[in-house]
C-alpha positions as CSV (number, residue, x, y, z in Angstrom):
1,X,0.0,0.0,0.0
2,X,1.2,3.5,-0.7
3,X,0.2,7.0,0.6
4,X,-2.4,7.6,-2.1
5,X,-4.3,4.3,-1.5
6,X,-4.2,4.8,2.3
7,X,-5.6,8.3,2.0
8,X,-8.3,7.3,-0.5
9,X,-9.5,4.3,1.6
10,X,-9.4,6.2,4.8
11,X,-11.4,9.1,3.2
12,X,-14.0,6.5,2.1
13,X,-14.5,5.3,5.7
14,X,-14.4,8.9,7.1
15,X,-17.0,10.1,4.6
16,X,-19.4,7.3,5.8
17,X,-19.0,8.8,9.3
18,X,-19.9,12.4,8.2
19,X,-16.5,13.8,7.3
20,X,-16.3,15.9,4.2
21,X,-13.3,17.1,2.1
22,X,-12.1,20.7,2.7
23,X,-11.9,22.7,-0.5
24,X,-8.8,24.7,-1.3
25,X,-6.5,23.2,1.3
26,X,-2.8,24.0,1.2
27,X,-0.9,22.2,-1.5
28,X,1.5,20.3,0.8
29,X,-1.4,18.1,2.0
30,X,-2.7,15.1,0.2
31,X,-6.2,15.6,1.7
32,X,-7.9,17.6,4.4
33,X,-11.2,16.5,5.8
34,X,-13.5,18.2,8.3
35,X,-16.3,17.4,10.7
36,X,-18.4,19.4,13.1
37,X,-20.1,17.6,16.0
38,X,-22.5,18.9,18.6
39,X,-23.1,17.2,21.9
40,X,-25.5,19.0,24.3
41,X,-24.4,22.6,23.8
42,X,-20.8,21.9,22.9
43,X,-19.9,22.1,19.2
44,X,-16.5,20.6,18.3
45,X,-14.9,21.4,14.9
46,X,-12.2,19.1,13.6
47,X,-9.9,18.6,10.7
48,X,-7.6,15.8,9.7
49,X,-4.8,16.6,7.2
50,X,-2.8,13.9,5.5
51,X,0.6,14.4,3.9
52,X,3.6,12.4,2.7
53,X,6.2,11.9,5.4
54,X,9.1,10.4,3.4
55,X,11.8,12.9,2.5
56,X,10.2,15.7,4.6
57,X,12.4,18.2,6.4
58,X,11.9,19.5,10.0
59,X,10.9,22.9,8.6
60,X,8.3,21.3,6.3
61,X,6.9,19.4,9.3
62,X,6.6,22.6,11.3
63,X,5.0,24.4,8.4
64,X,2.4,21.7,8.0
65,X,1.5,21.9,11.7
66,X,1.3,25.7,11.4
67,X,-0.9,25.5,8.3
68,X,-3.3,23.0,9.9
69,X,-3.5,25.1,13.0
70,X,-4.3,28.3,11.0
71,X,-7.0,26.5,9.1
72,X,-8.9,26.0,12.4
73,X,-7.9,29.3,14.0
74,X,-11.1,31.2,13.2
75,X,-13.4,28.2,13.9
76,X,-12.6,27.9,17.7
77,X,-14.6,29.8,20.2
78,X,-13.6,29.0,23.8
79,X,-14.9,27.2,25.9
80,X,-17.9,25.8,24.1
81,X,-16.6,25.5,20.6
82,X,-13.2,23.9,20.6
83,X,-11.3,23.1,17.4
84,X,-8.8,20.3,16.9
85,X,-6.5,19.5,14.0
86,X,-4.6,16.3,13.4
87,X,-1.8,16.3,10.9
88,X,-1.1,12.7,9.8
89,X,2.4,12.1,8.4
90,X,2.3,9.0,6.2
91,X,5.6,7.2,5.8
92,X,6.0,4.4,3.2
93,X,9.5,3.6,4.5
94,X,10.7,2.9,8.0
95,X,11.5,6.1,9.7
96,X,13.0,7.7,12.8
97,X,10.5,10.5,13.1
98,X,8.9,9.7,16.4
99,X,9.9,13.1,17.6
100,X,7.1,14.5,15.5
101,X,4.6,13.2,18.1
102,X,6.1,15.5,20.8
103,X,7.2,18.5,18.7
104,X,4.5,18.5,16.0
105,X,1.8,20.2,18.0
106,X,0.5,23.7,18.6
107,X,-1.8,24.9,21.3
108,X,-3.8,28.1,21.7
109,X,-5.5,27.3,25.0
110,X,-7.2,30.6,25.2
111,X,-9.0,30.0,22.0
112,X,-9.5,26.2,22.5
113,X,-7.6,25.5,19.3
114,X,-5.3,22.5,19.4
115,X,-3.2,20.8,16.7
116,X,-1.4,17.5,17.1
117,X,0.5,15.1,14.9
118,X,0.1,11.4,14.2
119,X,2.4,9.1,12.2
120,X,1.3,6.3,9.9
121,X,4.1,3.8,9.3
122,X,3.1,1.8,6.3
123,X,6.1,-0.5,6.5
124,X,5.0,-1.7,10.0
125,X,1.3,-1.1,9.4
126,X,0.8,1.0,12.5
127,X,-0.6,4.3,13.6
128,X,1.3,6.2,16.3
129,X,-0.5,9.1,17.9
130,X,0.4,11.9,20.2
131,X,0.3,11.3,24.0
132,X,-1.5,13.6,26.4
133,X,-4.1,16.3,26.0
134,X,-6.1,16.9,24.1
135,X,-7.4,13.3,23.7
136,X,-8.4,12.9,20.1
137,X,-10.0,9.8,18.8
138,X,-11.7,11.1,15.6
139,X,-10.3,9.3,12.6
140,X,-8.2,6.9,14.6
141,X,-10.5,3.8,14.1
142,X,-10.8,4.5,10.4
143,X,-7.0,4.7,9.8
144,X,-6.4,1.6,11.9
145,X,-9.1,-0.3,9.9
146,X,-7.4,0.6,6.6
147,X,-4.0,-0.5,8.0
148,X,-5.5,-3.8,9.2
149,X,-6.3,-4.7,5.5
150,X,-2.8,-4.2,4.1
């Protein structure tokens, strides 16, 4: 499996759960999807942005995190309307980029806007996600389901 097929199959599963593609997303991303969910009076806005991880530089990683964070900047309204972004770096080759999980995040607590990074390692068929707060589960099951079939 390659990056394109993982993204395509994951998008199919996410769209069945109410996610939709963002139009006019930054060109470094392979795909950006969004979903808005309301529980009681809290509305949560989310995006998941996928991009290729192989041959990516530290600067490009930071730029991707910044771009995803900016995409949700105007959509958060603390405390009842938090916004979260997940940047999924997809690697076809084995990699040593676990530092992305710790450094690939951005928080604007005052505005309830949080961006975190996940890694998909296609060579090992695993998803590695950030540890700590915020706890984000959206999209995790769908990515893992796609990985289980490769």
